[in-house]
C-alpha positions in Angstrom: -2.9 8.8 1.1 -5.6 8.2 -1.3 -7.8 5.2 -0.8 -6.2 4.5 2.3 -3.6 6.2 3.7 -2.3 6.2 7.0 0.1 3.9 8.2 3.6 4.3 8.2 6.0 6.6 7.0 9.0 6.7 9.1 9.2 5.5 12.6 10.5 7.9 15.1 13.3 7.2 17.5 10.8 6.1 20.1 9.7 3.4 17.7 13.2 2.2 17.3 13.9 3.8 13.9 15.3 7.1 12.7 13.3 10.1 11.8 12.4 10.7 8.2 14.6 13.8 8.0 17.6 11.7 8.9 19.2 8.8 7.1 16.8 7.6 4.5 13.5 7.7 6.1 12.9 4.7 8.3 16.3 3.1 8.8 16.0 1.1 5.6 18.9 0.7 3.3 16.7 0.9 0.2 17.6 3.9 -1.9 16.5 5.4 -5.2 16.8 3.4 -8.4 17.2 4.9 -11.8 15.9 2.8 -14.6 17.2 2.7 -18.2 14.7 4.7 -20.2 15.0 7.5 -22.8 12.7 10.2 -24.2 10.0 8.9 -26.5 9.3 11.6 -29.0 5.8 10.6 -29.9 4.7 10.6 -26.3 6.6 13.8 -25.4 4.9 15.6 -28.3 1.7 15.5 -26.3 2.9 17.6 -23.5 1.3 21.0 -22.8 3.4 23.9 -24.2 3.9 25.2 -20.6 5.6 22.0 -19.5 7.6 21.5 -22.7 8.9 25.0 -22.7 9.8 24.9 -19.0 11.5 21.5 -19.4 10.1 20.3 -16.2 7.1 18.9 -14.4 6.3 20.7 -11.1 5.1 18.0 -8.8 3.3 18.6 -5.5 4.1 16.0 -2.8 3.3 15.5 0.9 5.8 13.6 3.0 6.6 11.4 4.8 4.8 8.4 3.5 7.3 5.6 3.2 8.0 3.8 1.0 6.2 5.9 -1.5 7.6 9.4 -0.7 9.9 10.4 2.1 13.1 12.2 2.8 16.4 10.4 2.4 20.0 11.5 3.2 20.5 15.2 3.1 16.7 15.9 2.9 16.3 14.7 -0.7 12.8 13.4 -1.5 13.0 9.7 -2.5 10.7 6.7 -2.7 8.7 4.4 -5.0 6.5 7.2 -6.3 9.5 9.4 -6.9 11.4 6.8 -8.9 8.3 6.2 -11.1 7.7 9.9 -11.8 11.4 10.4 -12.5 11.1 7.6 -15.1 7.9 9.1 -16.5 9.7 12.5 -16.8 12.5 10.8 -18.8 10.0 9.3 -21.2 8.6 12.9 -21.6 12.0 14.4 -22.1 11.7 16.7 -19.0 12.8 16.7 -15.4 10.6 16.5 -12.3 10.8 19.2 -9.7 9.3 18.2 -6.3 7.6 20.8 -4.0 6.4 19.9 -0.6 2.8 20.8 0.4 0.2 19.8 2.9 -1.8 16.9 1.5 -5.1 18.7 1.5 -3.6 21.6 -0.5 -2.1 19.6 -3.4 -5.3 19.2 -5.4 -6.3 22.9 -5.0 -2.7 23.8 -6.1 -3.1 21.6 -9.2 -6.4 23.2 -10.0 -4.8 26.7 -9.7 -1.9 25.7 -11.9 0.8 26.1 -9.2 1.6 22.4 -9.6 1.5 20.5 -12.9 0.6 17.3 -11.1 0.3 15.8 -7.7 2.2 12.7 -6.5 1.3 11.7 -3.0 -0.3 8.2 -3.1 -3.6 9.7 -4.1 -6.5 7.3 -4.6 -8.5 8.0 -7.7 -12.0 8.4 -6.5 -15.1 9.6 -8.3 -15.5 12.4 -5.8 -12.0 13.6 -6.5 -12.5 13.3 -10.2 -15.0 16.2 -9.9 -12.1 18.4 -9.1 -9.2 17.0 -11.2 -8.4 14.3 -13.7 -6.3 11.3 -12.6 -3.8 9.1 -14.4 -3.7 5.7 -12.7 -0.5 3.8 -12.1 -0.9 1.4 -9.2 -3.5 -0.6 -7.2 -3.5 -0.3 -3.4 -5.9 -1.7 -0.8 -6.7 -0.8 2.7 -4.6 -2.6 5.3 -5.0 -2.2 9.1 -2.3 -2.9 11.6 -2.4 -3.7 15.3 0.2 -4.1 18.1 1.8 -7.6 17.9 -0.1 -10.1 19.9 -3.3 -8.0 20.1 -6.5 -8.7 18.1 -8.4 -6.1 16.2 -11.0 -6.9 13.6 -11.3 -4.1 11.0 -14.9 -5.1 10.2 -15.9 -4.9 13.9 -13.7 -2.2 15.6 -16.6 -0.5 17.5 -15.3 1.3 20.5 -11.6 1.0 19.4 -9.2 3.8 18.9 -7.9 3.9 15.3 -5.2 6.1 14.0 -5.3 7.7 10.5 -3.5 10.5 8.7 -5.8 13.6 8.4 -7.3 14.3 5.0 -6.8 10.8 3.6 -9.4 8.4 2.4 -9.2 6.5 5.7 -9.8 9.6 7.6 -12.7 11.0 5.5 -14.4 7.9 4.3 -13.3 4.4 5.3 -13.1 4.5 9.1 -16.0 7.0 9.5 -18.2 4.7 7.5 -17.2 1.8 9.8 -17.9 4.0 12.8 -21.3 5.0 11.5 -22.2 1.3 11.0 -21.3 0.7 14.7 -23.6 3.5 16.0 -26.4 2.4 13.7 -26.1 -1.1 15.2 -26.3 0.4 18.7 -22.6 -0.1 19.4 -20.0 2.5 20.5 -18.4 4.6 17.7 -14.8 4.1 16.6 -12.6 6.8 18.2 -10.9 8.1 15.1 -7.5 9.6 16.0 -6.3 11.9 13.2 -2.6 12.8 12.9 -0.9 15.4 10.6 1.8 12.9 9.5 2.2 9.2 9.0 5.0 9.2 11.5 2.7 10.3 14.3 -0.1 7.8 13.3 2.3 4.8 13.2 4.1 5.9 16.4 0.8 6.2 18.2 0.1 2.5 17.5 3.6 1.4 18.4 3.3 3.2 21.8 -0.2 1.8 22.4 -2.0 5.1 22.3 -4.4 3.6 19.8 -5.6 0.1 19.1 -5.0 0.0 15.4 -4.2 2.1 12.3 -5.5 2.1 8.8 -3.5 2.9 5.7 -2.7 2.0 2.1 -1.4 -1.6 1.9 2.1 -0.8 0.7 2.6 1.7 3.4 1.3 -0.6 6.1 3.5 -3.4 4.9 6.5 -1.1 5.0 5.6 0.1 8.5 5.3 -3.4 9.8 8.6 -4.4 8.4 10.3 -1.4 9.9 8.7 -1.7 13.4 10.9 -4.7 14.2 8.0 -6.9 15.4 6.1 -4.2 17.3 3.1 -4.2 15.0 1.5 -6.7 12.7 -1.4 -6.9 10.1 -4.9 -6.8 11.4 -7.0 -8.7 9.0 -6.6 -8.9 5.2 -6.2 -6.2 2.5 -9.5 -5.0 1.3 -11.1 -2.3 -0.9 -8.4 -2.2 -3.5 -8.5 0.9 -5.7 -6.2 2.7 -8.0 -3.5 5.3 -7.1 -3.4 8.2 -9.6 -1.6 11.4 -10.4 -4.0 14.4 -10.1 -3.8 16.9 -13.0 -6.0 19.8 -14.0 -9.3 18.9 -15.6 -9.1 18.6 -19.4 -5.3 19.2 -19.6 -3.4 17.4 -22.4 -0.9 16.5 -19.7 -3.3 13.6 -18.7 -3.0 11.6 -21.9 0.8 12.4 -22.1 1.3 11.0 -18.6 -1.0 8.1 -19.2 1.0 7.1 -22.3 4.3 7.5 -20.4 3.1 5.3 -17.6 1.9 2.7 -20.0 5.2 2.7 -21.8 7.0 2.0 -18.5 4.5 -0.8 -17.7 4.8 -2.4 -21.2 8.6 -2.3 -21.3 9.3 -3.6 -17.7 10.7 -0.5 -16.1 7.7 0.0 -13.9 8.0 -3.6 -12.6 11.7 -3.0 -12.0 11.0 0.0 -9.8 8.1 -1.7 -7.9 10.2 -4.8 -7.2 13.1 -2.7 -5.9 10.8 -1.1 -3.3 9.0 -4.4 -2.5 5.6 -3.1 -3.6 5.1 -5.2 -6.8 1.8 -6.7 -5.4 0.0 -3.6 -6.6 1.2 -3.6 -10.2 -1.4 -2.9 -12.9 -1.5 -3.8 -16.6 -3.2 -0.7 -17.9 -3.0 2.9 -16.9 -6.2 4.8 -17.2 -7.4 8.4 -17.2 -10.1 8.6 -14.4 -10.2 5.0 -13.5 -12.0 5.3 -10.2 -14.1 2.4 -9.1 -16.1 4.2 -6.5 
């Protein structure tokens, strides 16, 4: 929901899959994975006193956004991001407590101290770094999708209806910039259709209410897989950028998180989790604090 964000959490029943509040989120049989990792004292020692005393990280999350974060059986929040943060918490010797929030409210809540960190497929951008610090952990690109058999060119979508999730990079930057380029060239603007959830954005495409959707590459790939042939990629992945965890500016939590993520990368647990969820294409070699590229 950062760089790109839009495409596919759970399909609704209309789309041929179950709702995210039922079963595991999109009819998939992929469930959580718990990797073998223990507390690393040297890394845990860097935690802020508030977190170490509480024994937990309070994590703000917006769902559904499969496969990164969504609800599984019984309403439990699961996904790729969740498994990674659970492993990070183990390295830090604490637990992770997930609290649902509107996507647009997570960064303000991190700034206010209500959440220790955010975890909702945030793209680390220079604009967002003015508000919070980011710890990078993954690289995602923008990937459009279209109805199967149709033809939509993301670089020339003038006059097309394109679905995005509200308050994501696609909604605020990527698609509006493409639309502006259209109008400057004397062509019709892109009709940007904003939805509150990824379910709605994806379902709009499946039902033909829009011509395309734009989202983070792992999310779009998962949506395509779960659509059972109803939608397909539109063009190639582009504009790759890092996902990051937002934390308060200047907090010692940032270097502690960065070291924990790097530990998981160096020791193979991160790859194990990514491979389990089928998103290993976005693995990075080095976690950074404020690693935005634009």
